[in-house]
Structures are given as structure tokens and as C-alpha cells.
C-alpha positions as CSV (number, residue, x, y, z in Angstrom):
1,X,102.8,86.9,128.2
2,X,101.2,90.3,127.6
3,X,103.5,93.3,127.7
4,X,102.4,96.8,128.2
5,X,104.1,100.2,127.9
6,X,103.3,103.1,130.2
7,X,101.8,106.2,128.7
8,X,104.9,108.2,129.6
9,X,107.2,105.6,127.9
10,X,104.8,105.6,124.8
11,X,105.0,109.4,124.5
12,X,108.8,109.3,124.9
13,X,109.0,106.6,122.2
14,X,107.0,108.7,119.8
15,X,109.1,111.7,120.6
16,X,112.4,109.8,120.0
17,X,111.0,108.5,116.6
18,X,109.9,112.0,115.7
19,X,113.4,113.3,116.4
20,X,115.0,110.5,114.4
21,X,112.7,111.3,111.5
22,X,113.5,115.0,111.6
23,X,117.2,114.4,111.8
24,X,117.0,111.6,109.2
25,X,118.8,109.0,111.2
26,X,118.1,105.5,112.6
27,X,118.1,104.3,116.2
28,X,119.2,101.0,117.6
29,X,117.0,99.0,119.8
30,X,119.7,99.2,122.6
31,X,119.9,103.0,122.3
32,X,116.2,103.4,122.4
33,X,115.8,101.1,125.5
34,X,118.5,103.2,127.2
35,X,117.0,106.6,126.2
36,X,113.5,105.5,127.3
37,X,114.8,103.8,130.5
38,X,112.4,100.9,129.9
39,X,112.0,98.5,132.8
40,X,112.4,94.8,132.3
41,X,111.5,93.0,130.1
42,X,112.8,96.0,128.1
43,X,113.3,94.4,124.7
44,X,109.9,92.7,124.8
45,X,108.2,95.9,125.9
46,X,109.9,97.9,123.1
47,X,109.1,95.2,120.5
48,X,105.5,95.1,121.5
49,X,105.3,98.9,121.4
50,X,106.9,99.1,117.9
51,X,104.6,96.4,116.6
52,X,101.6,98.3,118.0
53,X,102.8,101.5,116.3
54,X,103.3,99.6,113.0
55,X,99.7,98.4,113.2
56,X,98.5,102.0,113.9
57,X,100.5,103.4,111.0
58,X,99.4,100.6,108.6
59,X,95.7,101.2,109.5
60,X,96.2,104.9,108.8
61,X,98.0,104.0,105.5
62,X,101.2,105.7,106.7
63,X,104.8,104.7,106.3
64,X,105.9,102.6,109.3
65,X,107.9,104.7,111.9
66,X,109.0,101.5,113.6
67,X,111.3,101.0,110.5
68,X,113.6,103.6,112.1
69,X,114.7,101.1,114.8
70,X,117.4,98.7,113.8
71,X,119.8,96.1,115.2
72,X,123.3,97.3,116.0
73,X,124.7,94.2,114.2
74,X,126.2,94.2,110.8
75,X,122.9,93.9,108.9
76,X,121.7,97.4,110.1
77,X,118.2,96.0,109.7
78,X,115.3,95.6,112.2
79,X,115.0,92.3,114.0
80,X,113.2,89.4,112.5
81,X,110.1,90.1,114.5
82,X,109.7,93.4,112.7
83,X,109.6,91.6,109.4
84,X,107.1,89.1,110.8
85,X,104.9,92.0,111.9
86,X,105.0,93.8,108.6
87,X,104.3,90.6,106.8
88,X,101.2,90.1,108.9
89,X,100.2,93.7,108.1
90,X,100.6,93.0,104.4
91,X,103.4,95.4,103.9
92,X,106.3,93.0,103.1
93,X,106.5,89.5,101.7
94,X,109.8,87.7,101.8
95,X,112.6,86.5,104.0
96,X,113.5,88.7,107.0
97,X,117.1,88.9,105.9
98,X,118.8,89.3,102.6
99,X,118.5,91.7,99.7
100,X,114.7,91.8,99.5
101,X,114.4,92.8,103.2
102,X,117.2,95.3,103.0
103,X,115.7,96.9,99.8
104,X,112.2,97.0,101.3
105,X,113.5,98.5,104.6
106,X,115.6,101.2,102.8
107,X,112.5,102.2,100.8
108,X,110.3,102.3,103.9
109,X,112.8,104.4,105.8
110,X,112.9,106.9,102.9
111,X,109.1,107.0,103.0
112,X,109.1,107.7,106.7
113,X,111.7,110.5,106.3
114,X,109.5,112.2,103.7
115,X,106.1,111.8,105.4
116,X,104.4,114.5,107.5
117,X,102.9,112.7,110.5
118,X,100.1,114.4,112.4
119,X,101.2,116.3,115.6
120,X,101.3,114.1,118.7
121,X,100.6,110.8,116.9
């Protein structure tokens, strides 16, 4: 199944991530889905959009803004699919849970907070 996000939702996603970066805080998938008012299948749409953004950031050799989106569970880490994606992109190598994932994610979030992304990208 191919999932697409509208241009309006894409711009809103970038804006939410920019705000999160500026305020130095993380967003949960649920909060982002609600803020963006994504239509069903909302989680699949959001996941596909975040993977696409990770690919764009990786190609541009930038920190991955999609790292700012986490599960609301106890781990406070992104979902397993995020780690699968960043592994495919050559950014992370390891299990999607545990100390290695948490350490890599914390470092990536710090990199995102410090990076100056181009306007409107």
C-alpha cells in the first residue's frame, strides 16, 4: 500500500518539527497526528512522511529531524520502524531497542537541536 501526505500536511509537519527543534522538545506520534489532523490511515501516513524526511535529511547529510518524534510509551524512543529506516540509510546499526538505540537517539536529537536547517526545508 502506498501512502501519500498532502502538501498542506507536509508543510504543517515541517512547521511542527521546526517548532519542536526551536523549543528543544520532542513530540509524540499521537500528538503530531492530532495537531496535523491527519486522515486515516494516520499512523501509516505519518510514518511514511517521517521516513521520507529522514531520507531527504540523510541525502543532504543533515541530522534527522524525524528523530524528534517518539512513542509515548516508557521507552521515549521512536518506533521500531524509525530504527529500521535509519539502518537502511546507514545512520544506525543495532537493535531498535536497548542502550545502543537510546544512546544513538539521544545523540541524534542533540545534533538536530544544534543544526541550522535551511528555511522552508
